[in-house]
C-alpha positions, 0 to 999 in steps of 0.5 A: 500500500505504501508502494502504491502511495509512493508511486501515486506520489511520484506520478506513476499509475498504480498497478491494478490487482488481477481480477478474480475471473482472469485468475480462475480462467488461467488455471484450467489452461495450466491444467490442460497443458499438464494433462497434455504433457502426461501420457494418455491412458489407453481407452476403447474406441467408442465405435468398436464397443458399440458394434459388438454390443449391437451384434450381441443384441442382434444375435439374441434377437435372432435366437429369440425369433428362431425359438418363437418360430419353433414354438409357433408354426407358420400358417403355411406349415399349418396349412400344409400339415392339414392338407397332408393329413386330409390327403392321408385320410382320403388315401386311407379311405380309398384304400379301405374302399378298394379293400372292401370292393376286392373282398366283395368281388372275391365273395362274388367270384366264389359264389359264381364258382360254386354256381358254375360247379353246381351247374357243371355237375347238373349238366353232367348228370343231365348228359348222362341221364339223356344218354341213358334215356336215348339208349333206352328209347332206341332199344325200345324203338328197336324192340317195337320195330322187331315186334312188328316185323315178327308177323312178316317173318312168320308169313315168309316162313309159311310161304317158303313152307307152302312152296316146298310142299306144293311146288305151286308157283302161283300160290308162292307168288301170291304168298310173297306178295302178301308178305311184301305188303305186310312188310311195307305196312310195318315200315310205313308205320315207322315213317318210311316213305319211298322216294318218287324218282321216275319221270321226275327232274334229277335232284342230287339231294334225293337221287344218285345218277349211275348212268346217263342214257339217250332217251327219245322224246325225253328231256335232258336231266329227267330220270328215265329209270330206277335202278334201286329205290330210295327212301326217306325216314321222318322227312330225311333222306335215308337212302338216295334212289339210284337212277338213270338220267336222260342226256 
């Protein structure tokens, strides 16, 4: 204070005391310089730490999403699973229907086979029975025909005996004609019919030509003479007539 007064007396301006604000501001500058001179401590880069944290967060989110996906199936997966289940159900129903149809077809086949076997057995029995009946009818018909021919045989024997005793040609001829008439009557009773041939057009189904001859006034293809008589039995040709045909 004395110095200041002396200075004021000597005419010099007193030096003003430093302001508090300026002193306060200057002190941090010294601290910054001191901090700058000290070695900087190793610190982590802010960018690298942030990326790792973000990666860990993303990985956690992804795991959580996958678990959520596993816990809750997607709608498409549910739809596909339902479609597959329906398809399997339809396939099973079709297989069951096919199996049922196959079983029914086998049962019907067995039934048809049994019917066929019974029918075959019935047919065999019918065939055997018919054969026996036909044989019996043939034997019966032959028996009846022979029984009807016995009188004719008796008449033939009587005619031969009378001819040996009397040697009368007229009586023998008359007896033979009677026997022939009786024989024809029996055969006609059995359905035997003589084929008319002489003077008729030649019919290859009923006639058998043995020779072709020239006939005056005769038309070609006409039967002019009978070599052997033909007969029909029951409307069928039993034996064709042997004839001579005009050429």
